[in-house]
C-alpha positions as CSV (number, residue, x, y, z in Angstrom):
1,M,-160.9,-45.4,135.2
2,R,-161.8,-49.3,133.6
3,K,-159.6,-51.7,134.2
4,L,-158.4,-53.6,131.2
5,S,-158.3,-57.4,131.0
6,P,-155.4,-59.5,130.1
7,R,-156.2,-59.7,126.9
8,E,-155.9,-56.2,126.4
9,C,-152.7,-55.7,128.2
10,E,-150.7,-58.4,126.0
11,G,-152.3,-56.8,123.0
12,R,-150.6,-53.4,124.1
13,R,-147.3,-54.8,125.4
14,K,-146.9,-56.5,121.9
15,S,-147.9,-53.3,119.8
16,G,-145.4,-51.9,122.2
17,R,-142.6,-54.3,121.2
18,R,-143.4,-53.7,117.3
19,G,-142.9,-50.1,117.9
20,R,-139.8,-50.1,119.4
21,K,-138.5,-52.5,116.6
22,G,-139.8,-50.7,113.5
23,Y,-138.0,-47.3,115.0
24,A,-135.0,-49.8,115.3
25,E,-135.1,-50.4,111.6
26,D,-135.4,-47.1,110.7
27,A,-132.7,-46.1,112.7
28,K,-130.3,-48.9,111.5
29,D,-131.7,-48.5,107.7
30,I,-130.7,-44.4,108.3
31,L,-126.8,-45.2,109.6
32,M,-126.4,-47.5,106.7
33,K,-127.5,-44.9,104.1
34,F,-125.3,-42.6,105.9
35,L,-122.3,-44.8,106.0
36,S,-122.9,-45.9,102.3
37,R,-122.5,-42.2,101.4
38,S,-119.9,-41.7,103.5
39,L,-118.1,-44.5,102.4
40,R,-118.7,-43.6,98.7
41,T,-117.6,-39.8,99.2
42,L,-114.2,-41.3,100.9
43,C,-113.1,-43.8,98.0
44,V,-113.7,-40.7,95.5
45,L,-111.6,-38.5,97.6
46,C,-108.9,-41.2,98.0
47,V,-108.8,-41.5,94.0
48,R,-108.1,-37.9,94.0
49,L,-105.2,-37.7,96.3
50,L,-104.0,-40.7,94.8
51,C,-104.5,-39.1,91.3
52,L,-102.7,-35.9,92.8
53,A,-99.9,-37.8,94.1
54,A,-99.0,-39.6,91.1
55,L,-99.0,-36.0,89.3
56,V,-96.4,-34.7,91.7
57,A,-94.3,-37.8,92.3
58,A,-93.9,-38.5,88.0
59,P,-91.0,-37.2,86.8
60,A,-91.4,-34.7,84.7
61,H,-90.2,-34.9,80.7
62,A,-89.0,-32.9,78.5
63,K,-87.7,-33.9,74.6
64,D,-87.6,-31.7,71.8
65,T,-88.5,-28.6,73.3
66,G,-86.9,-26.4,70.8
67,K,-84.7,-24.8,73.2
68,I,-81.1,-23.9,72.6
69,F,-78.8,-24.0,75.2
70,V,-75.2,-21.7,75.2
71,S,-72.6,-21.8,77.9
72,S,-71.1,-18.9,78.8
73,E,-68.0,-18.9,80.4
74,K,-67.4,-16.0,82.5
75,D,-70.8,-15.6,83.5
76,N,-71.1,-18.8,84.8
77,A,-74.4,-19.6,83.6
78,I,-76.1,-21.0,80.3
79,A,-78.5,-18.9,78.0
80,I,-81.9,-21.1,77.2
81,I,-83.2,-19.8,73.7
82,D,-86.4,-20.4,72.3
83,A,-85.9,-21.7,68.9
84,A,-89.1,-20.6,67.1
85,K,-89.1,-17.0,68.9
86,H,-85.2,-16.4,69.0
87,E,-85.4,-15.2,72.2
88,V,-83.6,-15.8,75.2
89,T,-85.8,-16.8,77.7
90,A,-83.5,-17.4,80.9
91,S,-80.0,-17.0,82.0
92,P,-79.5,-19.5,84.9
93,A,-75.8,-20.0,86.9
94,V,-74.7,-23.2,86.9
95,C,-71.4,-23.9,87.5
96,K,-68.0,-21.9,87.2
97,R,-66.4,-21.6,83.6
98,P,-69.1,-24.2,81.9
99,R,-68.1,-24.8,78.6
100,H,-68.7,-27.9,76.6
101,M,-72.2,-29.3,76.6
102,Q,-73.8,-32.5,75.1
103,L,-77.5,-34.2,75.9
104,T,-78.1,-37.4,77.1
105,P,-79.3,-40.3,74.8
106,D,-83.0,-40.0,75.8
107,R,-82.3,-35.8,75.4
108,M,-84.1,-35.5,79.0
109,Q,-81.1,-34.0,80.1
110,L,-77.9,-31.9,79.4
111,Y,-74.4,-32.6,81.0
112,I,-72.2,-29.7,81.4
113,A,-68.3,-29.4,81.5
114,C,-67.3,-26.7,84.4
115,S,-64.1,-26.5,84.1
116,D,-63.0,-24.6,87.1
117,D,-65.2,-26.7,89.0
118,H,-63.8,-29.9,88.1
119,R,-67.4,-31.1,87.5
120,V,-69.5,-32.5,84.9
121,L,-72.9,-31.3,86.0
122,V,-76.0,-32.9,85.0
123,W,-78.9,-30.3,84.1
124,D,-83.0,-31.6,84.0
125,I,-84.3,-29.7,80.9
126,A,-88.0,-30.2,81.9
127,A,-86.9,-29.3,85.7
128,A,-84.5,-26.6,85.0
129,K,-82.0,-27.1,87.5
130,V,-78.9,-28.9,88.2
131,I,-79.9,-32.8,89.4
132,A,-76.4,-34.2,89.8
133,R,-72.8,-33.0,89.8
134,L,-70.3,-35.6,88.8
135,D,-66.8,-35.7,89.7
136,V,-64.7,-36.4,86.8
137,G,-61.2,-35.2,87.4
138,E,-59.2,-31.8,87.3
139,D,-60.4,-29.6,84.8
140,P,-62.2,-31.3,82.6
141,E,-62.5,-29.5,78.7
142,A,-64.7,-31.7,76.7
143,F,-66.2,-35.2,76.9
144,D,-68.2,-37.9,74.5
145,L,-70.3,-40.7,75.5
146,S,-70.3,-44.1,74.3
147,P,-72.9,-45.5,72.0
148,D,-74.9,-47.0,74.8
149,G,-74.9,-43.9,77.1
150,K,-73.1,-45.7,80.2
151,T,-69.6,-44.1,79.9
152,M,-68.5,-40.4,79.5
153,Y,-65.0,-40.0,78.3
154,V,-63.6,-37.0,79.7
155,S,-60.2,-34.6,78.6
156,N,-58.4,-33.1,81.6
157,E,-56.4,-30.8,80.8
158,E,-54.2,-30.4,84.3
159,D,-53.9,-34.1,84.6
160,S,-52.9,-34.9,80.6
161,A,-55.1,-37.7,80.5
162,L,-58.7,-39.4,79.5
163,T,-60.9,-40.2,82.2
164,A,-63.4,-43.1,81.7
165,F,-66.5,-42.5,84.0
166,D,-69.5,-44.9,84.4
167,L,-72.4,-42.8,84.3
168,G,-74.2,-45.5,86.4
169,T,-72.1,-45.7,89.4
170,R,-70.5,-42.3,88.9
171,K,-67.0,-43.4,89.9
172,K,-63.9,-43.4,87.5
173,V,-63.6,-47.0,85.7
174,F,-59.7,-45.9,84.2
175,E,-57.2,-42.9,83.2
176,V,-54.9,-43.0,80.1
177,K,-52.4,-40.4,79.8
178,V,-51.9,-38.3,77.1
179,G,-50.0,-35.6,75.4
180,G,-50.8,-32.2,77.3
181,E,-53.8,-29.9,77.3
182,P,-56.0,-32.9,75.5
183,E,-58.9,-31.0,74.8
184,G,-61.6,-32.5,72.1
185,V,-62.8,-36.5,72.7
186,K,-64.8,-38.4,70.2
187,V,-65.6,-42.5,70.6
188,S,-66.0,-44.1,67.1
189,A,-69.5,-45.5,66.3
190,D,-69.0,-48.9,67.8
191,G,-67.6,-47.1,71.0
192,K,-63.9,-49.6,71.0
193,L,-62.2,-46.7,70.3
194,V,-62.2,-43.0,71.8
195,Y,-60.1,-40.1,69.7
196,V,-58.5,-37.5,72.0
197,T,-56.2,-34.3,70.6
198,S,-53.3,-32.8,72.4
199,E,-52.9,-29.5,71.6
200,V,-49.4,-29.4,73.2
201,A,-48.2,-32.8,71.1
202,N,-50.0,-31.5,67.9
203,V,-51.6,-35.5,67.5
204,V,-54.4,-37.2,67.8
205,H,-54.5,-39.9,70.2
206,V,-56.1,-43.4,69.3
207,I,-57.3,-45.2,72.4
208,D,-58.5,-49.0,72.7
209,T,-61.3,-48.5,75.2
210,A,-61.0,-52.5,76.2
211,G,-57.4,-52.5,76.2
212,R,-57.5,-48.9,78.0
213,K,-54.4,-47.8,75.9
214,V,-52.9,-45.5,73.6
215,L,-52.5,-47.6,70.1
216,K,-51.4,-44.8,68.1
217,N,-50.7,-41.4,68.0
218,V,-51.5,-39.3,64.7
219,Q,-49.3,-36.4,63.8
220,V,-51.7,-33.6,62.7
221,G,-51.7,-29.6,62.8
222,K,-50.7,-27.0,65.2
223,R,-52.8,-27.1,68.0
224,P,-55.7,-29.6,67.0
225,R,-59.0,-28.9,68.7
226,R,-62.1,-30.9,67.8
227,F,-63.4,-33.6,65.8
228,L,-66.3,-34.5,63.4
229,L,-66.7,-37.9,61.9
230,V,-68.1,-37.7,58.4
231,P,-69.7,-40.2,55.6
232,G,-66.9,-42.3,54.7
233,G,-65.0,-43.7,57.4
234,E,-63.3,-39.9,58.2
235,L,-62.2,-38.1,61.1
236,W,-62.0,-34.2,60.8
237,V,-59.9,-32.4,63.1
238,T,-59.8,-28.6,63.5
239,N,-56.0,-26.9,63.7
240,E,-56.6,-23.7,65.2
241,L,-53.1,-22.2,64.6
242,D,-52.5,-23.7,61.2
243,G,-56.1,-22.4,59.8
244,S,-57.0,-26.2,58.7
245,V,-58.3,-29.2,59.3
246,S,-56.8,-32.4,58.9
247,V,-58.9,-35.4,57.5
248,I,-58.0,-39.2,58.9
249,R,-59.0,-42.4,57.8
250,T,-60.2,-44.2,60.5
251,S,-59.7,-47.3,58.8
252,D,-56.1,-46.9,59.3
253,H,-55.7,-43.6,61.0
254,T,-53.8,-42.0,58.5
255,V,-54.0,-38.3,57.3
256,Q,-55.2,-38.6,53.9
257,G,-55.8,-34.6,53.3
258,T,-55.6,-31.4,54.6
259,I,-58.9,-28.4,54.1
260,N,-57.0,-25.0,54.1
261,F,-59.5,-22.1,55.0
262,L,-58.7,-17.9,54.6
263,P,-62.0,-16.1,53.9
264,Q,-61.4,-12.7,51.8
265,G,-59.8,-10.0,53.3
266,M,-58.9,-12.1,56.6
267,R,-55.1,-12.6,57.3
268,R,-54.3,-15.9,57.6
269,E,-53.0,-15.8,61.6
270,D,-56.4,-14.9,62.2
271,V,-58.1,-18.0,61.0
272,T,-58.1,-20.1,64.1
273,P,-60.5,-23.2,63.6
274,V,-61.8,-24.8,66.6
275,G,-65.7,-26.0,66.4
276,M,-67.5,-28.3,63.6
277,A,-70.9,-29.1,63.3
278,L,-72.3,-31.6,60.2
279,A,-75.9,-31.3,58.0
280,P,-78.5,-33.9,58.8
281,D,-77.7,-35.1,55.5
282,G,-73.7,-35.5,55.9
283,K,-73.0,-33.6,52.5
284,T,-71.9,-30.4,54.2
285,A,-70.0,-29.3,57.2
286,Y,-69.8,-26.3,58.7
287,V,-66.1,-24.8,60.9
288,G,-66.1,-22.1,63.0
289,L,-63.0,-20.1,62.1
290,G,-62.5,-18.3,65.4
291,R,-61.2,-14.5,65.0
292,A,-61.3,-15.0,61.6
293,N,-65.0,-14.1,62.3
294,H,-66.5,-16.5,59.7
295,V,-68.2,-19.9,59.3
296,A,-66.6,-22.0,56.2
297,V,-69.2,-24.2,54.5
298,V,-67.6,-27.4,53.2
299,D,-68.7,-29.5,50.7
300,V,-67.9,-33.3,52.7
301,P,-67.8,-35.7,49.6
302,T,-65.1,-33.2,47.8
303,R,-63.4,-31.2,50.7
304,T,-63.9,-28.2,49.1
305,V,-65.1,-25.1,50.7
306,K,-68.2,-23.5,48.7
307,G,-68.2,-20.3,50.7
308,Y,-67.8,-18.1,54.1
309,V,-70.5,-17.3,56.2
310,L,-69.8,-13.6,58.1
311,V,-70.5,-14.0,61.8
312,G,-69.6,-12.7,65.2
313,K,-66.3,-11.8,66.4
314,R,-64.3,-15.5,67.1
315,A,-66.9,-17.9,66.0
316,W,-66.5,-20.8,68.5
317,G,-69.4,-23.5,69.0
318,L,-71.8,-24.6,66.8
319,A,-74.9,-26.5,66.0
320,V,-77.3,-27.1,63.0
321,S,-81.1,-27.5,63.5
322,R,-82.1,-31.3,63.1
323,D,-83.8,-30.1,59.7
324,G,-80.6,-28.8,58.6
325,K,-82.6,-25.1,58.1
326,R,-80.6,-23.2,60.6
327,L,-77.0,-22.8,61.9
328,Y,-76.1,-21.5,65.5
329,V,-72.8,-19.9,66.1
330,A,-71.5,-18.7,69.4
331,N,-69.1,-15.9,69.3
332,G,-66.8,-15.8,72.3
333,L,-65.9,-12.0,71.8
334,S,-68.8,-10.2,70.6
335,D,-70.6,-12.0,73.3
336,D,-73.4,-13.1,71.2
337,M,-74.9,-16.0,68.8
338,T,-75.5,-15.9,65.1
339,I,-78.3,-17.4,63.6
340,V,-77.8,-18.5,59.9
341,D,-79.8,-19.9,57.3
342,T,-78.0,-22.4,55.5
343,A,-79.9,-22.1,52.3
344,A,-78.7,-18.8,52.0
345,M,-75.5,-18.9,54.1
346,K,-76.3,-15.5,55.4
347,G,-76.7,-14.4,58.9
348,I,-80.4,-13.3,59.7
349,K,-79.9,-12.3,63.4
350,T,-77.8,-11.9,66.4
351,L,-78.6,-12.5,69.9
352,K,-77.0,-11.7,73.2
353,V,-75.8,-14.7,75.2
354,G,-73.5,-13.6,78.1
355,R,-70.2,-13.3,78.6
356,V,-67.4,-15.2,76.4
357,P,-70.2,-17.9,75.1
358,Y,-68.6,-21.2,74.2
359,G,-70.5,-24.3,73.1
360,V,-74.2,-24.6,71.9
361,V,-76.8,-27.5,72.2
362,I,-80.2,-27.7,70.4
363,D,-82.7,-29.8,71.7
364,D,-85.4,-29.9,68.6
């Protein structure tokens, strides 16, 4: 074998170094490309995970769902109805003896007074579940909200009191003693006054929310139940045992008149009005006549009865659709709800909604 010269040995050493360097550079390029692709894949995965987390964490929203809610006193549940299909879609159990209900100002949640649980529940419409329980005092009958939605005013039958409840802190703010068996509650448009009925004393208490005291007691008919504020500065209150509505002028809280009801063929003692509802234009009021099984249709400006609509047994809670075309009536003794065509003044369908239905609320 030929012996290499010193020049040839040096050349081969340089060639070997160049080869090893080339291999190292190639390996480095491959590694960098792999890391770059992996980093891009990881970034895409992270973005997708963040988006998914946002979707999961974001609260569900519901508004104008087209759902009707009816409280069932004996079933301890609420019936949920599809207004377009006129079908009951669910009847979840919520509490003991649910009665009065009202939407939150943003229409995302529903407050439900549970008389035998001594609480008001907060029902999330989108999530379809109870998300809070408010300890508002013994036997809450009815309630109304302040104009800003921050305070709930509740009638407590057992305590003969009106309770002001802060919805932010979830604590009682104050209490005002009133007559026996308070029920109906209505807050004035400016939030300065709260009206409360006393079924035993046959009066409407006018309460100053700032002074936290009764300003005036307005004598009305026998067993006053519910309120309706109508255009022209009038507060209407149903008198269950007088078969009438007393009209109170809100400027001085004096009774300006009485609207009497008596559908043809009905006995006067069966006319027991409780629930009322106002058409969107403010020109027509609907009054449920209890055991008379009718709803009275009243022209608000003239206070005259335009007619009566036959519904189920013991017409109680009422609600009008936003377009004014439909009236929904909870019938407490026939365990159903009547859907009324307001233009035709005629019931068009009846749905079973649970035992002893009480209140009706529409999210439309």
